N, C-alpha and C positions, 0 to 999 in steps of 0.2 A: 102838467109840466114839472111839478115838484118831484114826482116819482122818477121821471126821466133824469132830472138833475142828480138826485141821490144815486141812481143807478150808475151814471157816468162817473160821479165823484168817488165811488167805491171800487172802481176798477183801474187797472194799470195798462194792460195790453188790449188794444182795440184794433180791429180790422174794419176798414170802410169799403163797402162794395156798392158802387152805383150802377144804375142801368147805363146803357151807352148813349142816352139822350144828353145833349149839351147842357140842358138845365140841371139835370141830376149831377153831372160831372162838375159843373160850376159850384153847386151847393156843397158837394163833397169836398172840393178843394178848400173852400172857405172853412168848413168844419175841420178838415185835416190840419190846417195851419193853426187854428184856434186850439185844438186838442194838444198839439205839439207845445204850444205856448203854456198850456196848463200842466205840462210835465208828463203827459201820457206817452206811452210807447205806441205810436200809431203806424199802421201799415195800410197801404192802399192796394186793392186788387182791382185792376182795370185793364181791359184788353188793349185799348188804344185811346189816346186823347185826340179828339178831332182837331184838325189844323186851325180852325177859327178860334179855339181857346187853348192852343198849345202853350201860350205864354204863361198859363196858370200852372204848368207842370212843376212839380217840386224840383228844386235844384239838387244836384248830386249830394249835397250835404244832408238832405232829408231822406234820401233813399237808403233803405237798409236791405242788404242782400242776405240771403240765407247763410247761416253759419254752421249749421249742424248737418253734416253729410252722412247718410246712412248707406251701408252696404248690407244687403239682405239676401240670405240663402234659406229657402224653406226647409224646415226640419224633415219633411217627407222625402226630400231629395237625398240628404245625408245629414248626419250629426257632426257638428264641428266640436272637436275635443280640445283643441288648443289654438290660441291666437297669440301672435307676437308680431312686432314690427321692427324694421330697421330704418333709421332716419339718417340721411347723409345730406351733404350740400346739394347733391343732384336730384334726389328723389326720396319719397317715402314708400317703402315696400311693406305690405301687410301680408303676413304668412298665416295660412290656415292649415291645420292638420285635421283631416276628416277620419272618422271612425271606420266607415265602410263606404263603398261606392266611389263615384267620381263626381266632380262638379264641373259642369260645362258652362261656357260663357253665357249661354241663354238662360241658365238657372239663376244667375245672379241679377238682382235688381239694385239700382242706385237711385236715391232720391234725397231731397232735402227734408229735414224734419224741424219744424219751428215750434216755439212755445205755443201751446194752445191759448188762443185769445180768451180773455175774460168776457169780452163782448164783441159782437159783430153788429155794425150799424149798416143797414141797407138803405139806399136812397133811390126812390123812383122805381122800385121793383114791386110788381103787383102780386105775384104769387110765389109760393115756396118752390113749386116744381121748376120754375125758371131759375130760381136761386140755386137749387140743389145741383143743377148742371154746372154752374160756375164753381161751386164749392167741392164737387166730387173729386177733382184732381188734388185738392188740398184736404185730405182726410182729417187732418188735425182740426179743421174748422167745424165739422159736422155736428158736434154736440154742444157747441157754445151757444149761450143765450143770444137772441137777436132783438135789437131795437129796430123796428121797421118804420121808416119815415117815408111817407108818400102823399100825393095829392089827388090820387084817382079814387073815385067812389067805388070802383069795382075791386079794390084791394082786398085780398083774401085774409088779411089780418093774421099773418103767420108768425109774428114775433111774440116774444115774451111780453114786450111792451110795444104797442102800435100807436104811432103818432101820425094819424091820417087826418089831414086838414085840407079843405077845398080852397086852397090858395097856392100861389107859386111856392115851390120847394125852397127857394132861397129865402122867402119871407119866413117860412116855418123854421128853417135853420138859423136865421138871424134872431128870431124870438128865443130859440133854444140857447144860442150863444149868449144873449143878453142875460138869460136866467143863470147860466153857468158862471158868468162873471160877477153876479151879485153874491154877496155873503149871505149865507143862510137863506 
């Protein structure tokens, strides 16, 4: 547990990714609020919060929306030689000058790019293959270290650190929180 505490204390940006089980989501929400109180930049990747525990959902004050928007044109389509923009009260116009060829609407991709997390904490996820499907849409997550917290004996131990205990997830998370709150 000391290794886990040191790991969490040494990072700033954390993503929490639970399974869709209510137990994992509940434990994740407890950890989410605790890490926020400890001054961490915490993001939650969750498909949906079940209605029976919806009251645990973070308030709008805790939800951070992506701030870095990327417009991407592959170099094999055309090379962009100049970029400039016009900003007015009505709109922002981005102008691109291409060296050769043309750019079609379908050649351009748009996506959000966030800061790569220092740590990903998974809760209730048994194997990396399940996890990778969730993270694939968020390419910036793929190379981050993982703290894998689970209570299933068939867990594949895919994390850099694996906290696998045969007891309720909330109990494991509570034990972790108590250790995080202790000095040294």
